[in-house]
C-alpha positions, 0 to 999 in steps of 0.5 A: 195449878193456876187456871186461865180466865177462860178455863175458870169460866168454863168450870163455872158453867159446869158448876152452875149448871149443876146447881139448876133445879132438878127437873130443868137439869134433867131436861137439859140432860135428855135434850138431843145433842147435849155435849157434856163430855166435850165440856168436861174434855175442854176443862181437863185439857192443859192450862194456859194464861190469858193472851196465849194461843191455847187460851185463844183457842179455848175462848173459841171453844167456849163460845161454841159451848155457850151457843150449844147451851143456849140451843139446848136451853131453848129445847128445854124450855119448850119441853118444860113450858118454863115451868122449872128452873130459875134461868135468870139466876143462872145467867147472872151467875155466869156474868159475874164470872165473865166480869172476872175474866175481863178484869184478868184480861185487862190486868194482863194488858196492863202488865204487857204495857208496863214491861214495854214502857220499862224496856223503853225507859232502859234504852240507855241503861248500861251505856256510857255517857260522854262529852264531845271533849272526852278522851280515854287516857290510861290510868295515871296518864294525863295526856301529855307525852312530853315527860315520856319523850323528855326526862326533864323539860329541856333534856331529851333523855331518849336522844341522849341515851341513843347518842351514847350507844355509838360511843359505848359500841366503839369502846367495846369494838376497840377493846375486842379489836385490841384483845384479838390483835394481842391474841393473834400475837400470843399465837405467833409468839407461842409458836415461836417460843415452842420452836426455840425451846428445843435443846436436842444435844451439843452436836448442834454446835457447829465446831471444827477441829479437835480442840476441846477448849475451843469446842466448850467455848463454842458450845457455851457461846452457842447456848448463851445465844440460845438462852438469850433468844429463849428469855427474850421470846418468853418475856415478849409472850409474857407481856402479851399474855399479861396484856390480854388479861388487862384487855378484858372487854366484858365490862365494855361489852356490858356497858354497851348492852346495858345502855341499849337496854336503858334506851329501849326501856325509855322507848318502851314506856312511851310506846306502851302508853301510846299503845294503851291510849289508842287501844282504849280509845278504839275500844270505847268508841266502838262500844258506844253505838253497839250498846245503844244498838243492842238495847234498841234491838231488845226494845224492838223484840219486846214490842214484837212480843207485846203486840202479839200478846195484845192481839191474843188478849183482844181476841179473848176480850171480844169473845167475852163480850160475845158470850155475854150477849148470848147469855143475855139471849137465854132470857130473851123472848125470842132466844134464836133471833137474839143468838143470831143477833150476837153472832152477827154483831161486830164487837170492838176490841179498842179497850184492849191496847197498849200505848207503848206498843202503838207508839213504837213507830213514833219512837226514836233511839236515844241520842248520845254524844260521840266524843270528837276523838272517835271521829278524828282519832288520837292526835297527840301521838301516832300508833306505834305500829304506824309506818310514820311513827318512827319518823315522827317520834325518833328520826325527826329528833335525830334518834336512831331508835330500835324496832318497836317492842311494845305489845301492840306492835306487829313483830316481823317473822322475817327480814332481808339482808342484802349481800352485794357483789354476790351470785348463786349458780343455776343449780341453786335456782328454784324450778316449778314442778309443773312447768319445769321453769325457773321461779322468777318474778318481775316485781321484788315485793311479790318475790319477797312475799312468795319467799316468805310464804314458803319460809326459810326452810324452803327459800334461801332468798332472791338472786338479782342479776346486776342488782338493778331490780327486777324487770320483764327482761331480767326478772329476779330468781328464787333461790331454793334453801336445801343444799346452799349456805353463805359459803356457796354464795360466790363473788360476782364480777358484774355487781349482782346481789343476793338478798337472803331471807332472815328469821326474825325482825331485823333489829334485836336489842336484847342480849338475854339468852333465855327463851322461855319464862313463866310470869306472874302477872298482877292486875286490877279492875276499875270496878274494884281497884283495890282487889289485885288478881294474879295470872300465871302466864307460861312460855314467854320470852324474857322482858315480855310486856303484858297489857289488856287489849281487845275482847273476844266473844266467839273463840274462848269459853270465857268470852262465850260465858261473858255473852251469856251474862249479857256482855255482848263483847265477851271477855277482855284479853291479856296480850303480850308484845306479839299481840297473842292472847295469853290470858283473860280478864273481866267481861268486856263491859264498862269495867276495864282491867289494868296490869300493875305488875309482871315478874318472871318467876322461872326462865329456861329451867331456872327458878328465881330462887337461890340456895345460900352458902354462908361464910364461903367465897369464890376467887375472882376468876370465877366471877364475870367482871363488871357485873356489880349490883347494889341490891340483891334483887337487881342481881337476881333479875340480872342472873335470871335473865342470863339463863345458864350463863349465870350460875349464881351470885357472890356477895363479898360481905354478905350485906346484899349491897355489892354482888357479882355474877358467878360465871355459869360457863366454869362448871361451879361446884361446892368443891371450888368454894373456899372458907371466907374469913370476912363473912362472904356468902354465895348464892346458887340459882336453883333449877326447876 
């Protein structure tokens, strides 16, 4: 066990006292008020280091013991008439121990001062250093959005893509309209055919008389006419049915939705890059002052602790000086007067000081350069969630873009659809349970907010009489949801309207049927760019996009662990398009994470895995027309996206070069497969 300087001094007093001449020691022991037990108890108490409160207390106690020892020495001297003992030798031995004690105090001061200086020297440690023109671009992005806005220098790909959507939709709608018209004709002709396809008996022949030949001739003419009508109707029905088969709109529908997907992908790439640029800039700018503030707070605490320690060491130092003075009194002619002089003397502790601690008030925080972008914000592109983003990026260029689907955009839980020339009866109004009055508003925004707060389960929508907006004289009324549907909305004769609360955002560009997918997300960190890590993320929509954005230091255990390790901002968050945190990455320091790949491995109970049937084929009626893919991976992605509507894949030559989707609505089993003589093969999508 290591002893403090005070404790070693006390122990030295006992050892030296034990070495005095026998007669002097005996007289000291016989003198009144000898406190030997007190000295022993002091030395046996808990150990402490220089500069601590315990050490400070022991220094005070040691002063009292030395004072008591001096008084006892005075009594012993009178009793022995200075005949025995070498008191000078005793004093010199104690002084040597005091010098050691003083040296230890000064060593402790040096350690405290060094620690303070080290902390001051590290005020910038771990904090980034930037220039005024520093920008925080995503990895692999040079800051130029032109290539993302335009596929080529003079070709606006997004605008061109969007312009093709209308023609695709027109073709699809025209096809469906023609098909529906043919189906209606088919129904009419089928009913007509069934009505004439009835031959009850020859009695239906309208003849008179009893001439047999005349009767037979009339019957022949009658049924010849029936035959002509039957075949005429049959050929018309056959022609319509064949035309319906030709008017298969699946290909045009797929072309339309594929074009939507293509345009959305171009739009998503631009918006995701803008999201990441804004997020990185915001995070880096926030981290800059917080890093220096954290280091300064640590330095302030270190100085406070060091200052308290210096005060304790200064007290011990003064105690040593006073004890030395009292020891000198042991050999003085007038011991009592010398002791009084020692007690009254003011001792300076100036030798015990730390330049670092004393200079704290004059110290200043280290300066740092704040990049211009931190004050001005990103100027090259608006945040995709900004109200003016659509206008500046799309509308001004004549682009009819879809709603933002990037991970940093806030998706609306509801949207509103207006039904003009419509009204609801008063029995569908919502009434306040306390006042018994109709729930109404004079402000449309407040009415919508109230309805959205209740949700579509309780609130059907808003009734606006005359459809001229709310006023104090004519407020809009909340329509309760239970007991009403669109069939209950009646036609208005005064131009009233009903605004219905609809679930989800107003525009949906995806045609997928799958809702719950499991993703494997691969990412790297700036500290180890070659070290690829994989996260499994469940319960996500198909086509989800993931990115690291923001940090957490309060709610998640991972964030708290990072804070404990020194990363005050916590852990980095992996978020989806809805801004939901779905996983975590590295601690939120200067180290950053980047998603490099995300793939759906399961969707709606189906794996992204297939069972292969060699030398088998399916007839064309089992396939979805227009679903031709040039690679098996492309076909697998499309099949996974379609959920239960895709049973599997058909490869006519089993060369993975021309694959089609097998219709999942046709209850496909191995019994409907046929043996192939041209090496075709079939892939069945597997269930989880």
